[in-house]
N, C-alpha and C positions, 0 to 999 in steps of 0.2 A: 504494500500500500504506500503510495507517495506520502512524503511528509507534509506538514502544514503549508509549506511553500510550493508544493507541486513537484518536488524532486523524487523520482522513482528510485527504489532500491536497485542495485545493480542487476539482481535476478529478474526484476520486473522490466528491464529495458528490452523492448521488443524490436526486432529487426525491421519490421514494416514501418513502425513509427519513426525509427532512426532514419531510414531511407527516405521517408516522406519529408522529414525535417530537412534532410540534406538535398532534396530535389530542388529547392530554391537556391539560385546562385548567390544571393546575398547571405543566406544562412551558411552556405558552404564557405563563403569568404570569411565569415566570422570564425568558424571552426578552424579553417586553415591558418588564419592569423594567430589564433590562440595556440594552435599546435606548433607553429614556428617559434613561439616565444618560450621563455623559460617555464619549467614546470611550476605550477602554482601561481603564475602571474594572474593578477586580478586587474581587469580593465572596466571602465565605465562603458555603458552602451553607446554613449555619444562619441567615444574615442575611436570608433570604427569608421566614422564619417559616412554612414550609409545614406545614399541619396533619396531618402523617403521621409515622410512625415513622422513626427514623434509617436503618433498612434501606431503607425506601421512598424516602427522600430520595436515598440512594446510587443506587438503581435509576433514578430520574428523571434525575439528573445524568449517569449513564452513557449513557442513551438520547440525551440532548442532545449529549454529547461524541462518541459514535459516529456520530451523524448529521452532525457537523461544525458544529453551531451554536455550541458553546462550546469554549473551551480551558481545561483545568484544570491548575494548577501546584501542587505541594506546597509549603507554607510552614510548616515546623515540623510541628505536630500537626494542621494543617487543610489543606484544599484551597481554593484561590482559583479562581473561575470568571470568565472574561472572554468577552464576546461576540465572535465572529469576524466583526465587522461588515463589514469590507472584503471578506472572502472570500464572505460571504453575498450582498452587493450585487453583486459581480462574477458570481457563479454564478446567482443568482436575483433579478434586479433588481426592486425594489419590494416584495419580501416583507416586509421589516421595516416598511415604511410601512403595509402592510395590517394587520399585527399591532397597531401603535400606533393606527391608525384604528379597529380593532375595539373597543378599550378606550374611545376617545373617543366612539364612537357608543353605548356602553353595551351592546354585544352580547356581553359576557363573562359 
């Protein structure tokens, strides 16, 4: 059962939901940027510079959170997002490597 903020437990992370979240290029971009950064790096949603409205940014981050790809924590008047790298690698080995390779190959 997801926690009170909507983060599923690793065993509850479903491949279909993860792939659905990653089907959107902006959400893939967020995950790739977090994957390229240091483990545990926390960034604000606005730091990604997504070219959409604030409401749409909220929607994208909710989809990533509910799929289990990111963890969001409130910090004052903003939310910080971190990649759930270890959980993703345990549940879906190699997935993050594929996303990083996609960018390196210019397939984005």
